[in-house]
N, C-alpha and C positions, 0 to 999 in steps of 0.2 A: 673401550678394550683398543688394543693394537692392531696394525694393521698385520694381515697373515697370509700365506702364499695356498691357493685354491686352486683345484685344476677342474676344468669343467668336460664333462664327457657324456657324449649320446649315445644311448644303448637303446635299440628297438624305438629310435625317433623319440627318443624320450631324455632331454636335457636334465644334467645330474651336478651340482657344484658342490665338490668334497674338499673337505680342512685337510692341508698336507700337514701345515706346520708354520709356527711362529718364525717371523724374519729374526736373525742373527744382528746385533747389532751393527749399524754401518753399511748392511745389505740394502735394504732401501733405497739408500743414497747413492751406492753403486748402481744401482739397476738405473736408477733414473738420472745420472750421469751418462750411462752407457746408452741410455735412449736418447739423450741429447746429441751424443756424437754419433750416431747413427741416423738421426732424424737431419742432421745438418750436412750429412753425407750425402743422405735422400735426396735434399734439397736440390743438390746438384745435377744429383742424376734426373732430376723431375724438368730441370730446363734444358738440359742435352736431350730428354725425350721430346719435348715442344720443339727444339731445333730441328731434330730428326723428322718428325712428324709433319713439319712444314716444309723439310726437302722432299718428302716421299709423296707429300700431294702435288707439289709442282712436276716431280718426275713421272708419277702416274698419268698427270693431265697430258703432257708433252708427248707421251707414249699412246695416250689415247688420239689426240689430233693428228699427230704425225702420219697416220697411216691414213691411206687414203678412201679407206671405208668410211671415214669419217669426211663426208662432201664439203666442200665450201661452195655451196651450191648460189651463194649471192655474195656481192661485196660485204654486205651487211654481216653475215655470219662471219667472213674470214675476218672483218674487224673486231668483230665479237670475240674470237678466240685469241687475237694478239692482246686484245684487254685483258683477258681471261689468264693467259699468260703471265703479262706484265704484272697483275694484280699477285697472282702467287710468288712470283720471284720477289717482288717486292716485300711482300711480307716474309720471305725467307730471309732476304736480306736485311729486314728489321728485327727478325727475331735471332740472328746470328750476333748483331750487335748487343741485343738485351742479354743474350746468353755471355757473353766476354763480360759485360759490365756487371752481372749478378757475381759471377764468380770472384772477379775482382775485391768489388764491396764485401763479400761474406769473408774473404780471406782476411781484410783488412779488419772486418768484426770479430772474427775469431782468434785472429792472431798478432794483430796489431800492426800498423800503419808502417812501422820500421822493421817488422819481422822478415826474418830471414823466408820464411815461407810465401809471403807477397815478393820477395825477390826471385826466389825460384820459380814461383807462377809467371811474372814477368819475362823471366828468361826463357823460359819453355815456350810462351807465347812466340817471343821474339824469335827463337829458334825455328819455328815453323814460318813464320813471315818471312825470315830471311830465304827460306829454303825453296817456298812456291808463289808462282805469280799468282795463280790463282787464288790463293790465300790472300796476298795484298790486294788484289782487284775487287775481292768480294768486301774484303776490310773498308774499303774507301767508295764502294759502289751505290751505297745507302745514300750518301753527299750528292752523289751526281744525279740521282731519282728524283731527290729533293730540290736540288738546286738548279738542275737543266731540264731533263726530259725522261720520256720513259726509256729504259733498256734496249728492250726488242724491237725492234722497228722491222726486221728484214724476213721473208719465208722462202724460201725456192722450193721446189718439186724435183726429187729424182725421178723419173719416169721409170729407171730399169729398176731400181728397187721398190718402187710405189711407195715413198713415202716422204713426207716433207721435213723440212730442215729448216729450223728458226733460228737467228741471228742475233748480234749484238753489233752493228757494224762499227766498222775500226775510224772510218773517217768521223762519224760522230764522237766517238770517243775523243779523238784526236783535236776536232774541234773547239773541245770545251775546255777553259782557260782554269776551271776552279782546282784541277788535282794538285794535289799535296807533290810536292816535290819528290817526295821517295818513291811516289807511283806515277811519276810523271813519265819518265825516261823509258819505264815499262810501255805505256801506253804509246809513245811515239813510234816504238820500235816494233809495234804488232805489224804484221806482214799479211795478216788476213782477219777476216771477220770471225766473232767468237761464236761458234757453235753451242747453242745453249744447252743442248741434251749432253754432248761432251764434256762441257764445263761442270753440270750437274754431276755428272758420274766420277769426275775426279775430283771435285771439292768433298764429295760425300766421303771417299777415301781419306783425305785430309784431314776433315775434320774428327772422323773416329778416330784417326792417329793422335791426333791432340786431345780428345776428351780423355782418351784410356791414360793420357800423361799427365793431364791436371786435374783428374777426377779424386784423388787421394782415395782411392779404394784400398792401397797397399800401405797405408801409414798405419804404426803400430798401435795408434789409438782405436781405429777403425776396428784392425784385426782382432785386437784386445779385447772391443766392447763385442765381437760378434764371438770371441771364442768363452767370455763371461755370458752370456745370453742364451748361449749355446747350452748351457748345463741345465736349462729348465725345460727345454724342449724334451717332450713325450710323445711316444706315437699314439695317435688318436685323441689326444688329449690337449686341451688349452690352458695355458695359466693366466691367473689373474692375482691382481692385488685388491684383498678383501678386508673391509672393515667392517664388524658385526657391530651396530648401536640400538637401544633400545628407542623406540618410538614413545609418542606421549601416552598411547593405550598401553604399551608394554609390550606390544608384539615386536620381533627383532625387524630390522631395517639395516639391509645392507648397502655399503658404498662400493662399488666395484669399478676398479680401473684396468685397461689393457695393458699389457705386458710386454708383448712380443711382437707389437705388429711391425717396429721399426726394424727389427731383426730380421723377419722374412722379407721385409721389403730390399734392405740393404743386402740381402744375400741374393735376391734375383737381380738386383741392379749389377751386382757384381760378374754375374753368370752373363748378363745381358752384353757386357763388356766384351764378352768372348774369353773371359778369364775363368779357367776352370779350377786352377790352384795356386797360389802366391806365398811367398813368405818374407818377410823383414825382419831386421835384427836391430835394437834401439837399446843403449846403453843403462837406460833407466828400465825400462820393460822386457829385454831381453828378447828371444826369439817369439815373433806371433805368425800364426798360420791362418790360412784358407783353404781347407781341403774336402768340401762337401762329399765329394764323392771316393774320398780314400785312395786317392791317385799317386800321393807325392810318397808316402813313406813307407818302410817297410814296419812289419810287426813291431820288430826293437825298438825303430823310431819311435813309434807312436808311444810306447809304454814310456819311454826314455823321456819325452816330450809332452806326456799327458794328455794325449789326442783320445784316447779309447775311452 
């Protein structure tokens, strides 16, 4: 038998898998293609999630130990805090490099080494690199940590505010001879130590801006795949790709494949970017839309564009 569309419905805690229809010619191939596109997009989102998680762990630890309620009862405890902050900071810097490398590798694999998409990715990264010192600093900081010393080496105490401030000392940065020329002038022009907490707060905004720009949520392929897969969504029912076969004893044997996991993940990943609605035009595909809350369009426009 051929693969068919079934819907799983739960009624009174009892699961029931209901036949809907056979797939039309080419329909199943289109579903697989859409899920591949959305799966690739979700992989980009996974790497940013890991990067953001690493940053949040660092930020939360700083917020914990900067308060005087966390006591430095001995030099050993103080040293332990410095080591832990450095560990989390270096993990974050390493994850940042992994995040960028993964994006570039995937763009090459999906679109090709000579593709316009790869050039556009590099252009967007270069724009952020040129615009923000914090980004340039983070980009090269992993090399400093590996080849020179721990970055965070100083802590001061603000008695009035009853909190501590952790620093990357400017003299240590200036004394290292391994900086690339593109960042060396920035380092030599530093007029004060780098406040780690303020640096983290600033780089968090920068990375969020960058990720929105390079995550490819608004390509016609991604939005088109979402639009296609949305047609299979029903309230309180889950679609599956099912094939019924006869087993050796003559009993029915079902092969079942998940169908819209990547659709739900992609929709959630776009919303996590803070994107509530968007649209894109492409000569090959025409207009494609993402509007899960029906915010963008009038009833007339929805009917015209087939959004109902």
